[in-house]
N, CA, C and O atoms as CSV, one atom per row, in Angstrom:
chain,resi,resn,atom,element,x,y,z
A,1,MET,N,N,132.323,159.678,45.932
A,1,MET,CA,C,131.270,158.471,46.055
A,1,MET,C,C,131.314,157.821,47.658
A,1,MET,O,O,132.018,157.965,48.657
A,2,LYS,N,N,130.384,157.201,47.347
A,2,LYS,CA,C,130.006,157.139,49.210
A,2,LYS,C,C,129.712,155.405,49.112
A,2,LYS,O,O,129.108,154.566,48.443
A,3,LYS,N,N,130.515,155.541,50.172
A,3,LYS,CA,C,130.791,153.438,50.603
A,3,LYS,C,C,129.754,153.030,50.951
A,3,LYS,O,O,128.917,153.655,51.602
A,4,ASN,N,N,129.673,151.828,50.524
A,4,ASN,CA,C,129.080,150.848,51.454
A,4,ASN,C,C,129.106,150.350,52.835
A,4,ASN,O,O,129.784,149.324,52.777
A,5,PRO,N,N,128.830,150.485,53.712
A,5,PRO,CA,C,129.144,149.740,54.774
A,5,PRO,C,C,128.901,148.738,54.936
A,5,PRO,O,O,129.626,147.922,55.505
A,6,PHE,N,N,127.392,148.458,54.298
A,6,PHE,CA,C,127.134,146.159,54.154
A,6,PHE,C,C,128.256,145.816,53.811
A,6,PHE,O,O,128.979,145.281,54.652
A,7,ALA,N,N,128.891,146.097,52.004
A,7,ALA,CA,C,129.588,145.801,51.203
A,7,ALA,C,C,130.986,145.598,51.824
A,7,ALA,O,O,131.678,144.607,51.588
A,8,THR,N,N,131.483,146.996,52.943
A,8,THR,CA,C,132.832,147.067,53.396
A,8,THR,C,C,132.935,145.690,54.544
A,8,THR,O,O,133.853,144.877,54.435
A,9,LYS,N,N,131.804,145.558,55.704
A,9,LYS,CA,C,131.903,144.402,56.246
A,9,LYS,C,C,131.454,143.049,55.526
A,9,LYS,O,O,131.548,142.116,56.323
A,10,LEU,N,N,131.102,142.741,54.559
A,10,LEU,CA,C,131.062,141.681,53.662
A,10,LEU,C,C,132.158,141.303,53.123
A,10,LEU,O,O,132.176,140.156,52.678
A,11,THR,N,N,133.714,142.366,52.970
A,11,THR,CA,C,134.760,141.604,52.150
A,11,THR,C,C,135.122,141.227,53.599
A,11,THR,O,O,135.409,140.046,53.796
A,12,LEU,N,N,135.146,142.195,54.771
A,12,LEU,CA,C,135.963,141.920,55.515
A,12,LEU,C,C,135.457,140.664,56.096
A,12,LEU,O,O,136.422,140.337,56.787
A,13,LEU,N,N,134.689,139.877,56.239
A,13,LEU,CA,C,133.912,139.078,56.562
A,13,LEU,C,C,134.762,137.545,55.749
A,13,LEU,O,O,135.329,136.505,56.084
A,14,ALA,N,N,134.344,138.333,54.468
A,14,ALA,CA,C,135.378,136.808,54.046
A,14,ALA,C,C,136.484,136.784,53.877
A,14,ALA,O,O,136.995,135.757,53.431
A,15,LEU,N,N,137.162,137.776,54.137
A,15,LEU,CA,C,138.526,137.709,53.764
A,15,LEU,C,C,138.683,136.633,55.444
A,15,LEU,O,O,139.210,135.524,55.527
A,16,VAL,N,N,138.191,137.245,56.308
A,16,VAL,CA,C,138.436,136.677,57.692
A,16,VAL,C,C,138.274,135.045,57.427
A,16,VAL,O,O,139.264,134.331,57.587
A,17,VAL,N,N,137.131,134.527,57.059
A,17,VAL,CA,C,136.778,133.385,56.626
A,17,VAL,C,C,137.962,132.552,55.961
A,17,VAL,O,O,138.387,131.457,56.330
A,18,LEU,N,N,138.438,133.413,54.783
A,18,LEU,CA,C,139.435,133.025,54.005
A,18,LEU,C,C,140.226,132.555,54.247
A,18,LEU,O,O,140.454,131.361,54.047
A,19,SER,N,N,141.277,133.761,55.033
A,19,SER,CA,C,142.382,133.561,55.913
A,19,SER,C,C,142.098,132.306,56.968
A,19,SER,O,O,142.373,131.144,56.669
A,20,ALA,N,N,141.596,132.635,58.059
A,20,ALA,CA,C,141.015,130.732,58.544
A,20,ALA,C,C,140.726,129.585,58.000
A,20,ALA,O,O,140.732,128.615,58.759
A,21,CYS,N,N,140.384,129.355,56.499
A,21,CYS,CA,C,140.365,128.732,56.321
A,21,CYS,C,C,141.805,128.245,55.804
A,21,CYS,O,O,142.294,127.131,55.993
A,22,GLN,N,N,142.327,129.228,55.171
A,22,GLN,CA,C,143.946,128.325,54.378
A,22,GLN,C,C,144.941,128.553,55.854
A,22,GLN,O,O,145.932,127.829,55.761
A,23,SER,N,N,144.936,129.070,56.698
A,23,SER,CA,C,145.644,128.839,58.085
A,23,SER,C,C,145.027,127.571,58.312
A,23,SER,O,O,145.876,126.708,58.537
A,24,LYS,N,N,143.962,127.190,58.332
A,24,LYS,CA,C,143.242,125.594,58.849
A,24,LYS,C,C,144.177,124.291,58.180
A,24,LYS,O,O,144.672,123.349,58.797
A,25,HIS,N,N,144.242,124.620,56.517
A,25,HIS,CA,C,144.664,123.781,55.359
A,25,HIS,C,C,145.902,123.908,55.361
A,25,HIS,O,O,146.604,123.058,54.815
A,26,THR,N,N,146.423,124.977,55.966
A,26,THR,CA,C,148.011,124.495,55.696
A,26,THR,C,C,148.698,123.922,55.474
A,26,THR,O,O,149.299,123.898,56.548
A,27,GLU,N,N,149.626,122.839,54.358
A,27,GLU,CA,C,150.071,122.015,54.520
A,27,GLU,C,C,151.694,121.986,55.312
A,27,GLU,O,O,152.549,122.805,54.972
A,28,LYS,N,N,151.859,121.346,55.971
A,28,LYS,CA,C,153.174,121.091,56.960
A,28,LYS,C,C,154.072,120.405,55.510
A,28,LYS,O,O,153.626,119.992,54.439
A,29,LEU,N,N,155.365,120.493,55.981
A,29,LEU,CA,C,156.701,120.381,55.076
A,29,LEU,C,C,156.737,118.993,55.264
A,29,LEU,O,O,156.008,118.786,56.234
A,30,PRO,N,N,157.226,117.853,54.828
A,30,PRO,CA,C,157.758,116.365,54.617
A,30,PRO,C,C,158.700,116.765,56.334
A,30,PRO,O,O,157.930,117.081,57.242
A,31,GLU,N,N,159.271,116.756,56.472
A,31,GLU,CA,C,160.143,117.607,57.880
A,31,GLU,C,C,159.223,117.514,58.963
A,31,GLU,O,O,159.325,116.345,59.334
A,32,GLU,N,N,158.564,117.966,59.525
A,32,GLU,CA,C,157.266,118.629,59.834
A,32,GLU,C,C,157.028,116.979,60.473
A,32,GLU,O,O,157.375,116.289,61.431
A,33,LEU,N,N,156.258,116.905,59.322
A,33,LEU,CA,C,155.541,115.432,59.475
A,33,LEU,C,C,156.058,114.479,60.061
A,33,LEU,O,O,155.395,113.891,60.916
A,34,LYS,N,N,157.396,114.063,59.757
A,34,LYS,CA,C,158.115,113.232,59.897
A,34,LYS,C,C,158.446,113.152,61.541
A,34,LYS,O,O,158.511,112.056,62.100
A,35,THR,N,N,158.623,114.247,62.171
A,35,THR,CA,C,159.170,114.581,63.495
A,35,THR,C,C,158.047,114.919,64.435
A,35,THR,O,O,158.307,115.494,65.492
A,36,GLU,N,N,156.540,114.528,64.046
A,36,GLU,CA,C,155.088,114.599,64.157
A,36,GLU,C,C,155.050,113.190,64.615
A,36,GLU,O,O,154.642,112.829,65.718
A,37,ILE,N,N,155.705,112.097,63.279
A,37,ILE,CA,C,155.747,110.513,63.250
A,37,ILE,C,C,156.465,110.348,64.440
A,37,ILE,O,O,155.777,109.939,65.375
A,38,ILE,N,N,157.662,110.548,64.680
A,38,ILE,CA,C,158.567,109.815,65.510
A,38,ILE,C,C,158.454,110.431,66.465
A,38,ILE,O,O,159.410,110.189,67.202
A,39,ALA,N,N,157.390,111.544,67.138
A,39,ALA,CA,C,156.881,111.822,68.461
A,39,ALA,C,C,155.842,110.474,68.424
A,39,ALA,O,O,155.957,109.393,69.002
A,40,THR,N,N,155.150,110.801,67.829
A,40,THR,CA,C,154.136,109.413,68.191
A,40,THR,C,C,154.576,108.190,68.381
A,40,THR,O,O,154.032,107.510,69.251
A,41,GLU,N,N,155.440,107.761,67.760
A,41,GLU,CA,C,156.446,106.256,67.680
A,41,GLU,C,C,156.817,106.331,69.485
A,41,GLU,O,O,156.549,105.598,70.437
A,42,ARG,N,N,157.411,107.363,69.350
A,42,ARG,CA,C,157.933,107.162,70.977
A,42,ARG,C,C,156.763,107.792,72.010
A,42,ARG,O,O,156.892,107.363,73.156
A,43,ALA,N,N,156.040,108.400,71.886
A,43,ALA,CA,C,154.604,108.470,72.879
A,43,ALA,C,C,153.702,107.264,73.201
A,43,ALA,O,O,153.237,107.125,74.332
A,44,PHE,N,N,153.453,106.385,72.199
A,44,PHE,CA,C,153.259,104.679,71.970
A,44,PHE,C,C,153.886,104.070,72.843
A,44,PHE,O,O,153.250,103.532,73.749
A,45,GLU,N,N,155.607,103.977,72.795
A,45,GLU,CA,C,156.414,102.936,73.318
A,45,GLU,C,C,155.891,103.742,74.950
A,45,GLU,O,O,155.402,102.893,75.696
A,46,ALA,N,N,155.908,104.583,75.316
A,46,ALA,CA,C,155.948,105.541,76.628
A,46,ALA,C,C,154.608,104.505,77.670
A,46,ALA,O,O,154.682,103.826,78.694
A,47,ALA,N,N,153.499,104.874,76.729
A,47,ALA,CA,C,152.489,104.138,76.981
A,47,ALA,C,C,152.733,102.992,77.140
A,47,ALA,O,O,152.982,102.722,78.315
A,48,ALA,N,N,152.781,102.020,76.331
A,48,ALA,CA,C,152.971,100.782,76.493
A,48,ALA,C,C,153.761,100.580,77.652
A,48,ALA,O,O,153.647,99.444,78.113
A,49,ARG,N,N,154.536,101.348,78.269
A,49,ARG,CA,C,155.046,101.278,79.415
A,49,ARG,C,C,154.583,101.829,80.561
A,49,ARG,O,O,154.944,101.259,81.591
A,50,ASP,N,N,153.718,103.004,80.698
A,50,ASP,CA,C,153.577,103.324,81.781
A,50,ASP,C,C,151.520,103.222,82.036
A,50,ASP,O,O,150.917,103.594,83.042
A,51,SER,N,N,150.954,102.656,80.863
A,51,SER,CA,C,149.758,102.071,80.612
A,51,SER,C,C,149.072,100.903,80.623
A,51,SER,O,O,147.931,100.517,80.878
A,52,GLY,N,N,150.643,100.225,80.087
A,52,GLY,CA,C,149.968,98.918,79.763
A,52,GLY,C,C,150.472,98.866,78.068
A,52,GLY,O,O,150.407,99.755,77.219
A,53,ILE,N,N,150.837,97.871,77.997
A,53,ILE,CA,C,151.061,97.128,76.621
A,53,ILE,C,C,149.688,97.079,75.762
A,53,ILE,O,O,149.647,97.654,74.674
A,54,ALA,N,N,148.569,96.386,76.268
A,54,ALA,CA,C,146.827,96.204,75.569
A,54,ALA,C,C,146.319,97.527,75.248
A,54,ALA,O,O,145.631,97.733,74.247
A,55,ALA,N,N,146.693,98.552,76.198
A,55,ALA,CA,C,145.750,99.447,76.686
A,55,ALA,C,C,146.910,100.314,75.469
A,55,ALA,O,O,146.240,100.721,74.520
A,56,ALA,N,N,148.123,100.590,75.344
A,56,ALA,CA,C,148.552,101.259,73.846
A,56,ALA,C,C,148.441,100.901,72.600
A,56,ALA,O,O,148.375,101.605,71.592
A,57,PHE,N,N,148.424,99.655,72.733
A,57,PHE,CA,C,148.415,98.941,71.584
A,57,PHE,C,C,146.883,99.368,70.650
A,57,PHE,O,O,146.788,99.233,69.430
A,58,PHE,N,N,145.781,99.893,71.555
A,58,PHE,CA,C,144.543,100.110,71.321
A,58,PHE,C,C,144.559,101.431,70.992
A,58,PHE,O,O,144.364,101.831,69.845
A,59,LEU,N,N,144.773,102.108,71.896
A,59,LEU,CA,C,145.112,103.172,72.298
A,59,LEU,C,C,145.625,104.189,70.683
A,59,LEU,O,O,144.911,105.016,70.115
A,60,TYR,N,N,146.917,103.804,70.315
A,60,TYR,CA,C,147.728,103.920,68.721
A,60,TYR,C,C,147.214,103.383,67.756
A,60,TYR,O,O,147.668,103.692,66.654
A,61,ALA,N,N,146.110,102.413,67.826
A,61,ALA,CA,C,145.648,102.076,66.515
A,61,ALA,C,C,144.935,102.305,66.278
A,61,ALA,O,O,143.946,102.182,67.001
A,62,ASP,N,N,144.875,103.172,64.244
A,62,ASP,CA,C,143.431,102.824,63.600
A,62,ASP,C,C,142.499,102.223,63.566
A,62,ASP,O,O,142.762,101.033,63.740
A,63,GLU,N,N,140.966,102.504,63.357
A,63,GLU,CA,C,140.263,101.717,63.272
A,63,GLU,C,C,140.097,100.127,62.755
A,63,GLU,O,O,139.511,99.193,63.302
A,64,ASN,N,N,140.951,100.191,61.299
A,64,ASN,CA,C,141.018,99.085,60.703
A,64,ASN,C,C,142.612,98.838,60.450
A,64,ASN,O,O,143.200,98.559,59.405
A,65,ALA,N,N,143.153,99.060,61.911
A,65,ALA,CA,C,144.597,98.409,62.511
A,65,ALA,C,C,144.806,97.044,62.074
A,65,ALA,O,O,143.802,96.338,62.172
A,66,VAL,N,N,145.958,96.428,61.568
A,66,VAL,CA,C,146.701,95.141,61.651
A,66,VAL,C,C,147.704,94.934,61.723
A,66,VAL,O,O,148.587,95.106,60.883
A,67,ILE,N,N,147.777,94.392,63.071
A,67,ILE,CA,C,149.241,93.985,63.222
A,67,ILE,C,C,149.822,92.104,62.933
A,67,ILE,O,O,149.071,91.151,63.140
A,68,GLN,N,N,151.244,91.973,62.445
A,68,GLN,CA,C,151.623,90.391,62.611
A,68,GLN,C,C,152.256,90.009,63.698
A,68,GLN,O,O,153.180,90.736,64.062
A,69,ARG,N,N,152.018,89.070,64.320
A,69,ARG,CA,C,152.749,88.654,64.822
A,69,ARG,C,C,153.046,86.520,64.640
A,69,ARG,O,O,152.398,85.674,64.024
A,70,GLY,N,N,154.028,86.440,65.322
A,70,GLY,CA,C,154.523,84.662,64.730
A,70,GLY,C,C,154.661,85.080,63.344
A,70,GLY,O,O,154.661,86.234,62.914
A,71,ASN,N,N,154.798,83.803,62.593
A,71,ASN,CA,C,154.743,84.084,61.243
A,71,ASN,C,C,154.181,84.465,60.337
A,71,ASN,O,O,154.639,85.134,59.410
A,72,ASP,N,N,153.130,84.092,60.487
A,72,ASP,CA,C,151.634,84.138,59.614
A,72,ASP,C,C,150.480,84.592,60.341
A,72,ASP,O,O,149.357,84.282,59.944
A,73,SER,N,N,150.670,85.384,61.497
A,73,SER,CA,C,149.091,85.373,62.352
A,73,SER,C,C,148.879,86.993,61.987
A,73,SER,O,O,149.864,87.728,62.060
A,74,LEU,N,N,147.520,87.564,61.574
A,74,LEU,CA,C,147.276,88.703,61.356
A,74,LEU,C,C,146.023,88.787,62.271
A,74,LEU,O,O,145.084,87.993,62.330
A,75,ILE,N,N,146.238,89.997,63.009
A,75,ILE,CA,C,145.632,90.632,64.079
A,75,ILE,C,C,144.711,91.864,63.495
A,75,ILE,O,O,145.334,92.888,63.212
A,76,ALA,N,N,143.285,91.864,63.286
A,76,ALA,CA,C,142.683,92.953,62.260
A,76,ALA,C,C,141.408,93.753,63.030
A,76,ALA,O,O,140.266,93.296,63.084
A,77,GLY,N,N,141.846,95.074,63.630
A,77,GLY,CA,C,141.150,95.427,64.279
A,77,GLY,C,C,141.367,96.515,65.376
A,77,GLY,O,O,142.519,96.314,65.760
A,78,ARG,N,N,140.974,97.312,65.908
A,78,ARG,CA,C,141.596,97.682,67.607
A,78,ARG,C,C,141.015,96.711,68.621
A,78,ARG,O,O,141.793,96.089,69.344
A,79,GLU,N,N,139.808,96.550,68.718
A,79,GLU,CA,C,139.309,95.375,69.667
A,79,GLU,C,C,139.781,94.375,69.668
A,79,GLU,O,O,139.633,93.699,70.686
A,80,ASN,N,N,140.656,93.752,68.399
A,80,ASN,CA,C,140.742,92.322,68.314
A,80,ASN,C,C,142.510,92.295,68.790
A,80,ASN,O,O,143.175,91.348,69.209
A,81,ILE,N,N,142.926,93.776,68.521
A,81,ILE,CA,C,144.492,94.107,68.618
A,81,ILE,C,C,144.553,93.816,70.571
A,81,ILE,O,O,145.112,92.965,71.263
A,82,ARG,N,N,143.946,94.640,70.788
A,82,ARG,CA,C,143.847,94.762,72.515
A,82,ARG,C,C,143.476,93.655,73.257
A,82,ARG,O,O,143.921,93.418,74.379
A,83,ASN,N,N,142.397,92.732,72.463
A,83,ASN,CA,C,142.400,91.566,73.286
A,83,ASN,C,C,143.662,90.448,73.208
A,83,ASN,O,O,144.125,89.679,74.050
A,84,PHE,N,N,143.994,90.717,71.816
A,84,PHE,CA,C,145.334,89.954,71.712
A,84,PHE,C,C,146.455,89.890,72.815
A,84,PHE,O,O,147.022,88.846,73.136
A,85,TYR,N,N,146.751,91.334,73.448
A,85,TYR,CA,C,147.669,91.746,74.497
A,85,TYR,C,C,147.199,91.733,75.759
A,85,TYR,O,O,147.837,92.033,76.768
A,86,GLN,N,N,146.006,91.361,75.689
A,86,GLN,CA,C,145.494,91.347,77.178
A,86,GLN,C,C,145.564,89.465,77.746
A,86,GLN,O,O,145.415,88.931,78.845
A,87,LYS,N,N,145.849,88.958,76.431
A,87,LYS,CA,C,146.760,87.771,77.012
A,87,LYS,C,C,147.464,87.513,78.222
A,87,LYS,O,O,148.354,88.348,78.379
A,88,PRO,N,N,147.391,86.536,79.284
A,88,PRO,CA,C,148.545,86.107,80.048
A,88,PRO,C,C,150.290,86.431,80.030
A,88,PRO,O,O,151.207,87.106,80.498
A,89,VAL,N,N,150.011,85.677,79.367
A,89,VAL,CA,C,151.213,86.213,78.698
A,89,VAL,C,C,151.673,87.897,78.655
A,89,VAL,O,O,152.851,88.253,78.670
A,90,TYR,N,N,151.360,88.149,78.640
A,90,TYR,CA,C,151.920,89.505,78.544
A,90,TYR,C,C,151.666,90.990,79.321
A,90,TYR,O,O,152.165,92.109,79.212
A,91,GLU,N,N,150.473,90.297,80.278
A,91,GLU,CA,C,150.324,91.060,82.077
A,91,GLU,C,C,151.960,91.335,82.752
A,91,GLU,O,O,151.990,92.227,83.600
A,92,LYS,N,N,153.317,90.634,82.437
A,92,LYS,CA,C,154.172,90.846,82.727
A,92,LYS,C,C,155.091,91.683,82.010
A,92,LYS,O,O,155.824,92.590,82.404
A,93,ALA,N,N,154.838,91.041,80.536
A,93,ALA,CA,C,156.099,91.771,79.840
A,93,ALA,C,C,156.441,93.704,79.987
A,93,ALA,O,O,155.956,94.732,80.460
A,94,GLU,N,N,157.454,93.264,79.309
A,94,GLU,CA,C,158.006,94.538,78.983
A,94,GLU,C,C,157.849,94.862,77.687
A,94,GLU,O,O,157.336,93.852,77.205
A,95,VAL,N,N,157.983,95.693,76.789
A,95,VAL,CA,C,158.418,95.698,75.336
A,95,VAL,C,C,159.328,97.705,75.077
A,95,VAL,O,O,158.884,98.721,75.613
A,96,SER,N,N,160.054,97.673,74.533
A,96,SER,CA,C,160.740,98.609,74.818
A,96,SER,C,C,161.404,98.982,72.810
A,96,SER,O,O,161.979,98.331,71.939
A,97,TRP,N,N,160.913,100.223,72.943
A,97,TRP,CA,C,161.094,100.381,70.997
A,97,TRP,C,C,161.465,101.607,70.590
A,97,TRP,O,O,160.801,102.520,71.080
A,98,ALA,N,N,162.209,101.869,69.943
A,98,ALA,CA,C,162.826,103.052,69.284
A,98,ALA,C,C,162.801,103.157,67.733
A,98,ALA,O,O,163.112,102.122,67.143
A,99,PRO,N,N,162.480,104.240,66.978
A,99,PRO,CA,C,162.455,104.486,65.888
A,99,PRO,C,C,164.163,105.070,65.362
A,99,PRO,O,O,164.929,105.807,65.982
A,100,ASP,N,N,164.290,104.608,64.413
A,100,ASP,CA,C,165.718,104.789,64.077
A,100,ASP,C,C,165.696,105.445,62.139
A,100,ASP,O,O,166.657,105.876,61.502
A,101,PHE,N,N,164.607,105.320,61.791
A,101,PHE,CA,C,163.791,105.711,60.796
A,101,PHE,C,C,162.275,105.987,60.794
A,101,PHE,O,O,161.390,105.212,61.159
A,102,ALA,N,N,162.115,107.511,60.209
A,102,ALA,CA,C,160.930,107.445,59.759
A,102,ALA,C,C,160.485,108.418,57.936
A,102,ALA,O,O,161.429,109.060,57.476
A,103,ASP,N,N,159.789,108.426,57.506
A,103,ASP,CA,C,159.524,108.739,56.484
A,103,ASP,C,C,157.581,109.103,55.855
A,103,ASP,O,O,156.634,108.356,56.103
A,104,VAL,N,N,157.505,110.395,55.063
A,104,VAL,CA,C,156.306,110.349,55.158
A,104,VAL,C,C,155.920,110.160,53.375
A,104,VAL,O,O,156.659,109.792,52.462
A,105,SER,N,N,154.504,110.566,53.354
A,105,SER,CA,C,154.217,110.072,51.755
A,105,SER,C,C,154.100,111.610,51.517
A,105,SER,O,O,154.200,112.517,52.344
A,106,ALA,N,N,153.766,111.695,49.625
A,106,ALA,CA,C,154.059,112.817,49.239
A,106,ALA,C,C,153.064,113.800,49.385
A,106,ALA,O,O,153.327,115.003,49.387
A,107,ASP,N,N,151.643,113.218,49.537
A,107,ASP,CA,C,150.644,113.992,49.746
A,107,ASP,C,C,150.500,114.032,51.626
A,107,ASP,O,O,149.495,114.538,52.125
A,108,GLY,N,N,151.454,113.530,52.383
A,108,GLY,CA,C,151.441,113.821,53.922
A,108,GLY,C,C,150.326,113.338,54.317
A,108,GLY,O,O,149.755,114.019,55.169
A,109,THR,N,N,149.560,111.919,53.827
A,109,THR,CA,C,148.892,111.099,54.749
A,109,THR,C,C,149.389,110.107,55.316
A,109,THR,O,O,149.128,109.810,56.482
A,110,LEU,N,N,150.033,109.574,54.701
A,110,LEU,CA,C,150.783,108.612,55.725
A,110,LEU,C,C,152.329,108.239,55.490
A,110,LEU,O,O,153.027,108.479,54.505
A,111,GLY,N,N,152.727,107.440,56.945
A,111,GLY,CA,C,154.532,107.543,56.799
A,111,GLY,C,C,154.731,106.561,57.526
A,111,GLY,O,O,153.818,106.082,58.199
A,112,TYR,N,N,156.095,106.020,57.531
A,112,TYR,CA,C,156.295,104.739,58.201
A,112,TYR,C,C,157.482,104.901,58.876
A,112,TYR,O,O,157.984,106.024,58.836
A,113,THR,N,N,158.137,103.886,59.590
A,113,THR,CA,C,159.473,104.511,60.760
A,113,THR,C,C,159.808,102.800,60.680
A,113,THR,O,O,158.924,102.039,60.286
A,114,TYR,N,N,160.956,102.362,61.028
A,114,TYR,CA,C,161.332,100.924,61.704
A,114,TYR,C,C,162.722,101.438,62.815
A,114,TYR,O,O,163.366,102.485,62.883
A,115,GLY,N,N,162.753,100.687,63.263
A,115,GLY,CA,C,163.597,100.584,64.525
A,115,GLY,C,C,164.198,98.953,65.339
A,115,GLY,O,O,163.951,97.859,64.831
A,116,LYS,N,N,164.666,99.053,66.108
A,116,LYS,CA,C,164.570,97.986,66.730
A,116,LYS,C,C,163.697,97.949,68.230
A,116,LYS,O,O,163.362,98.899,68.937
A,117,TYR,N,N,163.494,96.647,68.400
A,117,TYR,CA,C,162.566,96.407,69.522
A,117,TYR,C,C,163.111,95.371,71.052
A,117,TYR,O,O,163.796,94.365,70.871
A,118,THR,N,N,162.889,95.601,71.802
A,118,THR,CA,C,162.845,94.763,73.124
A,118,THR,C,C,161.510,94.180,73.581
A,118,THR,O,O,160.626,94.945,73.970
A,119,TRP,N,N,161.295,92.656,73.547
A,119,TRP,CA,C,160.125,92.364,74.740
A,119,TRP,C,C,161.151,91.660,75.527
A,119,TRP,O,O,162.204,91.312,74.993
A,120,LYS,N,N,160.925,91.454,76.644
A,120,LYS,CA,C,161.421,91.155,77.710
A,120,LYS,C,C,159.767,90.268,78.760
A,120,LYS,O,O,158.798,90.814,79.287
A,121,PHE,N,N,160.078,89.068,78.674
A,121,PHE,CA,C,158.770,87.983,79.360
A,121,PHE,C,C,159.787,87.265,80.580
A,121,PHE,O,O,160.641,86.382,80.501
A,122,PRO,N,N,159.270,88.077,81.730
A,122,PRO,CA,C,159.607,87.508,83.418
A,122,PRO,C,C,159.116,85.737,83.298
A,122,PRO,O,O,158.090,85.683,82.620
A,123,ARG,N,N,159.300,85.161,83.488
A,123,ARG,CA,C,159.314,83.522,84.029
A,123,ARG,C,C,159.022,83.800,85.500
A,123,ARG,O,O,159.364,84.652,86.320
A,124,ASP,N,N,157.965,82.332,85.480
A,124,ASP,CA,C,157.707,82.041,87.172
A,124,ASP,C,C,159.069,81.991,87.436
A,124,ASP,O,O,159.333,82.902,88.222
A,125,SER,N,N,160.223,81.241,87.094
A,125,SER,CA,C,161.756,81.149,88.006
A,125,SER,C,C,162.417,81.786,88.096
A,125,SER,O,O,163.569,81.581,88.478
A,126,GLY,N,N,161.832,83.031,87.706
A,126,GLY,CA,C,162.939,84.710,88.200
A,126,GLY,C,C,163.662,84.833,86.558
A,126,GLY,O,O,163.749,86.005,86.192
A,127,ARG,N,N,164.088,83.982,85.723
A,127,ARG,CA,C,164.639,84.195,84.676
A,127,ARG,C,C,163.657,85.071,83.729
A,127,ARG,O,O,162.451,84.828,83.691
A,128,VAL,N,N,164.345,86.266,82.849
A,128,VAL,CA,C,163.576,87.015,81.695
A,128,VAL,C,C,164.048,86.082,80.522
A,128,VAL,O,O,165.103,85.512,80.242
A,129,THR,N,N,163.209,86.146,80.144
A,129,THR,CA,C,163.261,85.856,78.468
A,129,THR,C,C,163.144,86.688,77.888
A,129,THR,O,O,162.097,87.315,78.043
A,130,GLU,N,N,164.090,87.153,76.937
A,130,GLU,CA,C,164.736,88.285,75.945
A,130,GLU,C,C,164.307,88.108,74.373
A,130,GLU,O,O,164.536,86.988,73.917
A,131,HIS,N,N,163.584,89.277,73.284
A,131,HIS,CA,C,163.603,88.922,71.976
A,131,HIS,C,C,163.669,90.150,71.701
A,131,HIS,O,O,162.919,91.067,72.034
A,132,LYS,N,N,164.786,90.148,70.949
A,132,LYS,CA,C,164.907,91.414,70.054
A,132,LYS,C,C,164.531,91.563,68.805
A,132,LYS,O,O,164.200,90.508,68.263
A,133,GLY,N,N,164.456,92.707,68.031
A,133,GLY,CA,C,164.207,92.307,65.860
A,133,GLY,C,C,164.021,93.991,66.194
A,133,GLY,O,O,164.259,94.925,66.960
A,134,VAL,N,N,163.302,93.463,64.770
A,134,VAL,CA,C,163.446,95.108,64.030
A,134,VAL,C,C,161.876,95.049,63.863
A,134,VAL,O,O,161.199,94.056,63.596
A,135,PHE,N,N,161.405,96.511,64.110
A,135,PHE,CA,C,159.586,96.986,63.630
A,135,PHE,C,C,159.473,97.627,62.697
A,135,PHE,O,O,160.338,98.478,62.489
A,136,HIS,N,N,158.487,97.491,61.867
A,136,HIS,CA,C,158.132,98.534,60.957
A,136,HIS,C,C,156.841,98.917,60.791
A,136,HIS,O,O,155.944,98.307,60.209
A,137,THR,N,N,156.796,100.274,61.502
A,137,THR,CA,C,154.673,100.373,61.313
A,137,THR,C,C,154.476,101.108,60.284
A,137,THR,O,O,155.350,101.637,59.597
A,138,VAL,N,N,153.116,101.175,60.117
A,138,VAL,CA,C,153.043,102.046,58.736
A,138,VAL,C,C,152.013,102.630,59.714
A,138,VAL,O,O,151.214,102.031,60.433
A,139,TRP,N,N,152.302,104.418,59.512
A,139,TRP,CA,C,151.053,105.231,60.288
A,139,TRP,C,C,150.254,106.140,59.334
A,139,TRP,O,O,151.046,106.812,58.673
A,140,LYS,N,N,148.889,106.420,59.004
A,140,LYS,CA,C,147.932,107.035,58.744
A,140,LYS,C,C,147.523,108.415,59.530
A,140,LYS,O,O,147.125,108.445,60.695
A,141,ARG,N,N,147.752,109.942,58.383
A,141,ARG,CA,C,147.712,111.077,59.226
A,141,ARG,C,C,146.141,110.833,59.276
A,141,ARG,O,O,145.577,110.486,58.239
A,142,GLN,N,N,145.273,111.036,60.688
A,142,GLN,CA,C,143.757,111.134,61.266
A,142,GLN,C,C,143.109,112.723,60.595
A,142,GLN,O,O,143.744,113.676,60.144
A,143,THR,N,N,141.641,112.535,60.746
A,143,THR,CA,C,141.186,114.075,60.126
A,143,THR,C,C,141.513,114.844,61.126
A,143,THR,O,O,141.575,116.014,60.747
A,144,ASP,N,N,141.784,114.696,62.387
A,144,ASP,CA,C,141.926,115.812,63.744
A,144,ASP,C,C,143.822,115.801,63.479
A,144,ASP,O,O,144.553,116.508,64.173
A,145,GLY,N,N,144.194,115.165,62.718
A,145,GLY,CA,C,145.917,115.666,62.521
A,145,GLY,C,C,146.700,114.445,62.902
A,145,GLY,O,O,147.671,114.014,62.282
A,146,SER,N,N,145.819,113.588,64.722
A,146,SER,CA,C,146.677,112.947,64.959
A,146,SER,C,C,147.383,111.933,63.802
A,146,SER,O,O,147.329,112.035,62.576
A,147,TRP,N,N,147.876,111.197,64.405
A,147,TRP,CA,C,148.869,109.640,63.850
A,147,TRP,C,C,148.171,108.383,64.423
A,147,TRP,O,O,147.948,108.289,65.630
A,148,LYS,N,N,147.827,107.409,63.528
A,148,LYS,CA,C,147.430,105.938,64.541
A,148,LYS,C,C,147.814,105.047,63.265
A,148,LYS,O,O,147.563,105.144,62.064
A,149,TYR,N,N,148.598,104.056,64.121
A,149,TYR,CA,C,148.930,103.063,62.868
A,149,TYR,C,C,148.263,101.644,62.308
A,149,TYR,O,O,147.589,100.899,63.019
A,150,VAL,N,N,148.585,101.391,60.840
A,150,VAL,CA,C,147.884,101.050,60.636
A,150,VAL,C,C,148.003,99.669,60.188
A,150,VAL,O,O,147.061,98.963,59.829
A,151,TRP,N,N,149.291,99.322,60.240
A,151,TRP,CA,C,150.220,98.334,60.225
A,151,TRP,C,C,150.986,98.214,61.175
A,151,TRP,O,O,151.370,99.360,61.411
A,152,ASP,N,N,151.722,97.126,62.285
A,152,ASP,CA,C,152.633,97.078,62.928
A,152,ASP,C,C,153.015,95.910,62.922
A,152,ASP,O,O,154.014,95.584,63.562
């Protein structure tokens, strides 16, 4: 029986396409996703230190992100979050934080972290006011595989 070269090429092409699709959509294990979220949280903190607070909170925000500041103040949207952190009080402020815990949803699309933070605000008198607390951030996996916060 003579082989059809066109059918053989078509079969090979189909196998290559299927293999590419499978590797692209391979699900990551929850521990891998937690590691990604923790790395993103650490990169976010480094960006706040190196590039400025407003820039970092804008860069790592999902389009529909919301932050809560004060007792009942919600700031919604990336632009509004950046505008909030462009206030003069944050120009010389420093913030540091580190995640103590991370978890991820069963489907791998959402995750959360919590840990301790410290804000430092230099005053004109030379004194530095410090605020410490606990943060909680909710992360959403983006279509490109990166993580952006939706709640902070």
